[in-house]
C-alpha positions as CSV (number, residue, x, y, z in Angstrom):
1,M,85.3,-36.9,38.7
2,K,81.5,-36.5,38.0
3,K,80.0,-38.1,35.2
4,I,78.1,-35.8,32.9
5,I,75.2,-37.4,31.3
6,V,73.7,-35.6,28.4
7,P,70.0,-36.1,27.6
8,V,69.2,-38.1,24.3
9,L,66.9,-35.2,23.1
10,L,69.8,-33.0,23.0
11,L,72.3,-35.0,21.2
12,F,72.1,-33.2,17.7
13,I,73.1,-29.8,19.9
14,G,76.8,-28.9,20.1
15,L,77.7,-32.5,21.3
16,G,81.0,-32.8,20.6
17,S,81.9,-29.3,22.1
18,Y,79.8,-30.6,25.2
19,W,82.0,-33.6,25.5
20,A,85.0,-31.5,25.6
21,I,83.5,-29.8,28.7
22,A,82.6,-33.1,30.3
23,E,86.8,-33.9,30.2
24,Q,87.2,-31.0,32.8
25,Q,86.3,-30.7,36.7
26,E,82.6,-29.0,36.6
27,P,82.5,-25.9,39.0
28,E,80.1,-26.5,41.5
29,V,77.9,-23.6,40.9
30,I,77.5,-24.8,37.4
31,T,76.4,-28.6,39.0
32,Y,74.0,-26.9,41.0
33,I,72.4,-24.9,38.5
34,K,72.0,-28.2,36.2
35,E,70.5,-29.3,39.4
36,Q,67.6,-26.7,39.0
37,G,66.5,-28.1,35.7
38,V,68.7,-26.2,33.5
39,T,70.2,-27.9,30.6
40,I,73.8,-26.8,29.7
41,I,74.8,-26.6,25.6
42,D,78.0,-25.0,25.2
43,T,80.5,-22.6,26.5
44,F,81.4,-19.3,24.7
45,E,84.0,-16.7,25.5
46,T,82.9,-13.2,26.1
47,S,85.6,-9.7,25.6
48,A,84.2,-9.0,29.5
49,G,86.8,-11.9,30.4
50,L,83.7,-14.1,31.7
51,T,83.0,-17.7,30.4
52,G,79.8,-17.8,28.8
53,Y,77.2,-20.7,29.0
54,A,74.8,-21.3,26.8
55,A,71.9,-23.1,28.2
56,S,68.0,-23.8,27.8
57,I,65.4,-24.5,30.3
58,Q,61.9,-26.0,29.0
59,G,63.3,-25.1,25.9
60,Q,64.0,-21.4,26.3
61,P,67.4,-19.6,25.7
62,M,69.3,-18.6,28.7
63,S,72.8,-17.5,29.3
64,I,75.0,-17.5,32.3
65,Y,78.3,-16.3,33.0
66,L,80.8,-17.7,35.2
67,T,83.0,-15.3,37.5
68,K,86.8,-15.9,36.9
69,D,87.3,-17.7,39.8
70,K,84.4,-20.0,39.2
71,Q,82.7,-19.8,42.4
72,Y,79.8,-17.5,41.3
73,A,77.5,-17.2,38.1
74,L,75.4,-14.8,36.8
75,I,72.1,-15.4,34.9
76,G,71.1,-12.9,32.6
77,N,72.0,-10.4,29.7
78,L,76.1,-9.1,29.8
79,I,75.8,-5.9,28.1
80,N,78.6,-3.4,27.3
81,A,78.5,0.6,27.4
82,Q,76.9,0.7,23.8
83,G,74.3,-2.1,25.0
84,D,75.4,-4.8,22.9
85,D,74.8,-8.2,24.3
86,L,77.9,-10.0,24.2
87,G,75.9,-13.7,24.6
88,E,73.3,-12.7,21.8
89,A,74.9,-14.4,18.8
90,A,76.5,-17.0,20.8
91,L,72.8,-18.2,22.4
92,Y,71.5,-17.7,18.8
93,E,73.9,-19.9,17.1
94,L,74.3,-22.8,19.9
95,V,70.7,-23.1,21.4
96,S,67.9,-21.2,19.4
97,A,69.5,-21.6,15.6
98,P,69.0,-25.6,15.9
99,Q,66.1,-25.6,17.7
100,N,64.3,-23.1,14.9
101,E,65.9,-24.9,12.0
102,K,64.3,-28.3,13.4
103,V,60.9,-26.2,13.9
104,W,61.2,-25.2,9.7
105,Q,61.9,-28.8,8.9
106,I,58.6,-29.7,10.8
107,L,56.5,-27.1,9.4
108,E,57.4,-27.8,5.6
109,Q,55.9,-31.2,6.7
110,A,52.5,-29.6,8.3
111,K,49.1,-29.4,6.7
112,W,49.6,-25.8,5.4
113,I,47.8,-23.3,2.6
114,Q,49.5,-21.7,0.2
115,D,48.7,-18.0,-0.4
116,G,51.0,-16.3,-2.8
117,P,53.0,-17.6,-6.0
118,P,54.8,-20.8,-5.9
119,N,58.1,-19.3,-6.5
120,A,58.3,-16.5,-4.0
121,K,61.9,-15.8,-2.6
122,Q,60.5,-15.3,0.9
123,I,58.5,-18.1,2.7
124,I,56.7,-16.9,5.7
125,Y,54.9,-19.9,7.8
126,T,51.9,-18.5,10.1
127,F,49.7,-20.0,12.2
128,T,46.4,-18.3,11.7
129,D,42.8,-18.9,13.4
130,P,40.0,-17.8,11.8
131,Y,39.0,-15.5,14.3
132,C,42.2,-13.6,15.1
133,P,42.1,-10.2,13.9
134,Y,45.8,-9.9,14.0
135,C,46.2,-12.0,11.6
136,Q,43.5,-10.3,9.4
137,R,45.7,-7.5,9.7
138,L,49.1,-9.5,9.2
139,R,47.8,-10.2,5.9
140,E,46.7,-6.9,5.3
141,T,49.9,-5.7,5.7
142,A,51.6,-8.5,3.6
143,E,49.0,-8.1,0.5
144,P,51.5,-5.9,-1.6
145,Y,54.1,-8.1,-1.0
146,I,52.0,-11.2,-2.0
147,A,50.9,-9.3,-4.7
148,S,54.3,-8.6,-6.0
149,G,55.3,-11.9,-6.2
150,D,58.3,-11.8,-3.5
151,V,56.4,-13.1,-0.3
152,Q,54.4,-16.6,0.0
153,F,52.4,-17.1,3.0
154,R,52.0,-20.8,4.3
155,H,48.9,-20.7,6.4
156,I,48.7,-23.4,9.2
157,V,45.2,-22.9,10.2
158,V,44.2,-23.8,13.8
159,G,41.3,-23.0,15.9
160,I,41.7,-21.9,19.1
161,L,40.3,-18.6,19.8
162,Q,36.8,-19.0,20.0
163,E,34.3,-21.9,20.6
164,D,33.6,-22.3,17.0
165,S,36.7,-21.8,15.7
166,I,37.8,-25.8,15.1
167,Q,34.6,-25.8,13.1
168,K,35.2,-22.4,10.6
169,A,38.6,-23.8,10.5
170,A,37.7,-27.0,9.7
171,S,35.6,-25.8,6.9
172,I,38.1,-24.0,5.2
173,L,40.3,-27.3,5.4
174,A,37.7,-29.3,3.8
175,A,36.7,-27.2,1.1
176,D,37.1,-28.7,-2.3
177,S,39.9,-25.6,-2.7
178,P,41.2,-24.5,0.7
179,E,43.4,-21.8,-1.4
180,A,40.0,-20.6,-2.3
181,A,38.0,-20.9,0.8
182,L,41.1,-19.1,2.3
183,Q,40.8,-16.0,0.2
184,Q,37.5,-15.7,0.6
185,H,38.0,-15.8,4.2
186,I,40.5,-13.2,3.7
187,Q,38.8,-11.0,1.3
188,H,35.5,-11.0,3.8
189,S,37.2,-10.2,6.6
190,G,36.7,-13.5,8.7
191,N,33.3,-15.1,7.0
192,A,34.4,-17.9,5.4
193,A,31.8,-20.5,3.7
194,T,30.5,-23.3,6.0
195,N,31.0,-26.8,4.5
196,S,28.3,-28.7,4.2
197,D,29.6,-32.2,3.3
198,E,29.6,-33.6,6.8
199,T,32.4,-35.9,5.9
200,A,34.6,-33.6,4.6
201,S,33.9,-31.5,7.6
202,A,35.1,-34.0,9.8
203,E,38.4,-34.6,8.0
204,G,38.8,-31.1,7.8
205,R,38.2,-31.1,11.9
206,L,40.8,-33.8,12.1
207,L,43.3,-31.6,10.3
208,V,42.5,-28.3,12.6
209,E,43.1,-30.7,15.7
210,E,46.4,-31.9,14.2
211,N,47.3,-28.5,13.7
212,N,46.4,-27.5,17.1
213,L,48.5,-29.9,18.4
214,L,51.2,-29.0,16.5
215,M,51.2,-25.9,17.8
216,E,51.2,-26.6,21.4
217,Q,54.0,-29.5,20.9
218,L,56.1,-26.5,19.7
219,G,55.1,-24.5,22.6
220,L,53.7,-21.4,20.8
221,M,51.0,-19.4,22.4
222,A,49.6,-16.7,19.9
223,T,48.4,-16.2,16.8
224,P,49.6,-15.2,14.2
225,T,52.9,-17.2,15.4
226,S,55.2,-16.8,12.0
227,V,58.0,-18.5,11.1
228,Y,60.5,-17.0,8.3
229,K,64.0,-17.1,7.3
230,D,66.4,-13.9,7.6
231,E,68.8,-12.6,5.3
232,N,71.6,-14.8,6.7
233,G,69.3,-17.8,6.1
234,H,68.5,-18.2,10.2
235,V,65.2,-19.1,11.0
236,R,63.4,-16.5,13.2
237,L,60.0,-16.6,14.9
238,V,57.7,-13.8,15.9
239,E,55.2,-14.7,18.0
240,G,52.1,-12.3,18.0
241,M,51.4,-9.3,15.5
242,P,55.0,-8.4,14.3
243,M,56.1,-4.6,15.0
244,R,57.5,-2.4,12.4
245,D,61.2,-3.8,12.2
246,D,60.1,-7.6,12.2
247,I,57.7,-6.8,9.7
248,S,60.3,-5.6,7.1
249,K,62.9,-8.6,8.4
250,M,60.0,-10.9,7.5
251,F,59.1,-9.5,4.3
252,G,62.8,-9.4,3.1
253,K,62.9,-5.6,2.9
């Protein structure tokens, strides 16, 4: 029997269940899929009678379904006549939820600027570039929720969109009051004051570069990218300007 080695970085995800899989003879088609760079996290059963495999490739979740004879595998969504994805819940719980919870813990330790009341019941981390029009639009959408005390944004200011995005972001982070500088930036639609203190500006630049690196390490590509907890306490990520349904969920409505 071929021994299956679990990568060290995935030890925190479904380890006990995975070793149970390892004790069985692995189907050849699953072995082939793993050889293509896919990491198998765990298995789950479906109402369709097919065994599902929760997996990931390059950090992205994917579902695989094994036929009853264990000779063939289907990769993608398995839906019923109502359009329900039979693997969606399992894929989230086994792959996305642990990854997203880790992201939340990382963001808690990041350099962010508070925008909203400290006792707000809904916390939203958002990656914000000073030149991002959709970041500005998202903030405008959030204004009544922030003003009512229901929502607190935590802006992780980055500089990625334009040549002087880093400098402009640095001027916000290096201000005597980054919170006040951010509000000035918001109220004047992106016209943040430039900090003339070269030492402070250099320190602000380092903070922006750290935020840029954090965004890259998390595999995030767009601003705004927002991270929040839904009504069930599950961590959710929304890349880009949220759609109407996402906004309702983000703001806890």
